[in-house]
C-alpha positions in Angstrom: -52.3 108.2 94.8 -55.1 105.5 94.5 -57.4 107.8 92.6 -54.6 108.0 90.0 -54.0 104.1 89.6 -58.0 103.9 89.1 -57.8 106.5 86.3 -54.6 104.9 85.0 -56.5 101.2 85.3 -59.5 102.9 83.3 -57.1 104.1 80.4 -55.3 101.2 79.9 -58.5 99.4 80.0 -59.9 101.6 77.4 -56.6 101.2 75.1 -57.2 97.3 75.4 -60.9 97.4 74.4 -60.6 100.2 72.2 -57.4 97.7 70.4 -60.1 94.5 70.5 -62.6 97.0 69.1 -60.9 97.8 66.1 -59.5 94.5 65.5 -63.5 93.3 65.3 -64.4 95.8 63.0 -61.4 94.9 60.8 -62.0 91.2 60.8 -65.9 92.2 60.5 -65.0 94.1 57.1 -63.0 91.2 56.0 -65.8 89.0 56.6 -64.1 86.8 58.9 -65.8 87.7 61.7 -64.7 85.7 64.9 -63.1 83.3 62.6 -59.4 84.7 62.2 -57.7 88.3 64.0 -56.2 90.8 61.9 -52.6 90.8 62.4 -51.2 94.5 63.5 -49.4 96.0 60.6 -46.0 95.9 63.3 -46.3 92.5 63.1 -46.9 91.2 59.7 -43.4 90.4 58.5 -43.3 86.8 60.0 -40.1 84.8 61.1 -38.0 82.9 58.2 -39.8 79.5 58.1 -37.2 77.1 56.5 -37.8 73.3 57.3 -38.0 70.0 55.5 -40.9 68.6 53.8 -41.9 64.6 53.9 -39.3 63.5 51.2 -36.5 65.5 53.2 -36.3 68.6 50.7 -35.7 71.8 52.0 -38.5 74.6 51.8 -38.6 78.2 52.7 -41.6 80.5 53.0 -40.0 82.9 50.0 -40.4 79.3 47.9 -44.3 80.5 47.7 -43.6 84.5 47.5 -46.6 85.2 45.2 -49.2 83.3 46.5 -51.3 83.9 49.2 -50.6 81.1 52.0 -52.2 79.8 55.0 -49.8 78.3 57.3 -51.0 75.7 59.6 -49.5 74.4 62.7 -50.8 71.3 63.7 -50.1 67.6 65.2 -51.4 64.4 64.6 -52.7 63.8 68.5 -54.3 67.1 68.3 -58.1 65.9 67.4 -58.9 69.8 66.4 -56.1 70.0 64.0 -57.0 66.8 62.3 -60.8 67.7 62.0 -59.9 70.5 59.9 -57.1 69.0 57.5 -59.7 67.7 54.9 -61.3 71.1 54.7 -58.1 72.4 53.6 -57.7 70.0 50.8 -61.3 71.3 49.5 -60.1 74.8 49.6 -56.8 73.9 48.1 -58.8 72.0 45.2 -61.0 74.5 44.6 -58.2 77.3 44.3 -56.1 74.9 42.5 -55.8 77.4 39.1 -55.4 80.5 41.5 -51.9 81.7 43.5 -53.0 79.8 46.7 -51.1 77.2 49.0 -51.2 75.5 51.9 -48.5 74.8 54.4 -49.3 72.0 56.9 -46.7 72.5 59.5 -46.2 69.6 62.0 -44.9 70.3 65.2 -42.6 68.0 67.3 -43.2 64.7 65.4 -40.9 62.5 63.1 -41.4 62.2 59.2 -42.3 58.2 59.4 -44.9 58.9 62.2 -46.5 62.2 60.0 -46.6 60.2 57.0 -47.9 57.1 58.5 -50.8 59.2 59.9 -51.3 61.1 56.8 -52.1 57.5 55.2 -55.6 57.7 56.8 -57.1 60.6 54.5 -58.9 59.8 51.4 -59.0 61.8 49.3 -55.2 62.4 50.2 -54.1 65.6 51.2 -51.5 66.8 48.6 -50.4 70.1 50.1 -47.0 70.4 51.0 -46.4 69.0 55.0 -43.3 70.6 56.6 -41.6 68.7 59.6 -40.7 71.4 62.9 -39.8 68.3 64.5 -37.5 70.4 67.4 -40.8 73.1 67.6 -37.8 76.4 66.3 -40.3 77.2 64.0 -43.3 77.0 66.3 -41.6 79.1 68.7 -40.1 82.0 66.3 -43.7 82.1 65.2 -45.3 82.2 68.6 -47.7 79.7 68.2 -49.2 79.1 71.9 -51.4 76.4 70.9 -52.7 74.0 68.1 -53.8 74.4 65.7 -53.0 77.6 64.8 -53.3 79.3 61.2 -51.6 82.5 59.5 -53.2 83.7 56.3 -50.1 85.3 54.5 -50.6 87.6 51.5 -49.1 87.0 48.3 -46.2 89.9 49.0 -45.4 87.6 52.3 -47.2 89.6 55.3 -48.7 87.8 57.7 -52.3 89.5 57.4 -54.4 86.9 59.6 -54.3 84.3 62.5 -56.7 81.9 64.0 -56.0 79.6 67.4 -58.3 77.1 67.3 -59.6 74.4 64.7 -61.4 76.5 61.4 -63.4 74.9 58.6 -61.3 76.5 55.7 -64.0 75.9 53.2 -66.3 78.2 55.5 -68.2 80.8 52.8 -66.3 83.6 55.1 -63.1 82.0 55.0 -63.1 80.9 51.5 -64.1 84.6 50.6 -61.5 86.1 52.4 -58.9 84.2 50.7 -60.1 85.0 47.5 -60.3 88.6 48.6 -56.9 88.6 49.2 -56.0 87.3 45.7 -57.5 89.3 44.0 -56.2 92.3 46.2 -52.7 91.5 45.0 -53.8 90.9 41.2 -55.2 94.1 41.1 -51.9 95.3 43.0 -50.0 94.1 40.3 -52.3 95.2 37.3 -52.0 98.9 38.5 -48.2 98.6 39.1 
């Protein structure tokens, strides 16, 4: 019996290693390397996202259909979150004419607190900031740590995930976002 358990453990370890290696190869092929992990296709449909923005207007993930999105979960007390916000604005500015958007989902803080915090950025951040005060959406998206970012393609499929701060203006990340924009543009022209 112990031999069977040992063989089973090696098989399971091999499957886990194979899955990790496949994800690593896929991420490397996109140029994202260790920056983002591909989302397995069976988990590609993200949960609904319906939250209010800082002005109290309801927003939904479907409002952004047709754009490549980076959905970033963050909080003002999270130092790595705060460090990556300016790089998000840089990329948004660089892709202003493209079908692209950042959505910054603040986790667990109120509108007044978030608005006051955002005043410190110069230049100001002008991408949508949504409020998940009770953290329901954060839990639905299975966010385990902050910051966590998902890259969602133009058809609404979650393609990549990253936990921890990223420099969104890094060449690899910027190129991968551009590739997703082009990928969907090519599909539209072919269809």
